[in-house]
C-alpha positions in Angstrom: 0.0 0.0 0.0 2.8 2.4 0.9 4.6 1.6 -2.4 1.5 2.3 -4.3 1.1 5.7 -2.5 4.7 6.6 -3.2 4.3 5.8 -6.9 1.2 7.9 -6.9 2.8 10.8 -5.2 5.7 10.8 -7.7 3.2 12.3 -10.2 1.7 15.4 -8.6 -1.2 15.6 -11.1 -2.4 12.1 -10.5 -2.1 12.6 -6.8 -4.1 15.8 -6.8 -6.8 14.3 -8.9 -6.9 11.1 -6.8 -7.3 13.0 -3.6 -9.9 15.3 -5.1 -12.0 12.4 -6.2 -11.6 10.7 -2.8 -12.7 13.8 -1.0 -15.6 14.4 -3.3 -16.7 10.7 -2.8 -16.4 10.9 1.0 -18.3 14.2 1.1 -21.1 13.0 -1.0 -21.3 9.7 1.0 -21.4 11.7 4.3 -24.2 13.8 2.9 -26.2 10.8 1.7 -25.8 8.9 5.0 -26.8 12.0 6.9 -29.9 12.4 4.8 -30.7 8.8 5.2 -30.3 8.8 9.0 -32.4 12.0 9.2 -35.2 10.4 7.2 -35.0 7.2 9.3 -35.3 9.3 12.5 -38.4 11.1 11.2 -40.1 7.9 10.1 -39.4 6.2 13.4 -40.6 9.3 15.4 -43.8 9.2 13.3 -44.2 5.5 14.0 -43.8 6.1 17.7 -46.3 9.1 17.7 -49.1 7.1 16.1 
């Protein structure tokens, strides 16, 4: 894994693109999971209320 990272970091353009994509993916995943948990909470609250 470290060797892969070193090879990747030897080319700055690839590294920047790679990290950019990773961050974008993580951010969108966080947003999705946050929305999903929010929705689940609302549904369960409604179920308890009725």
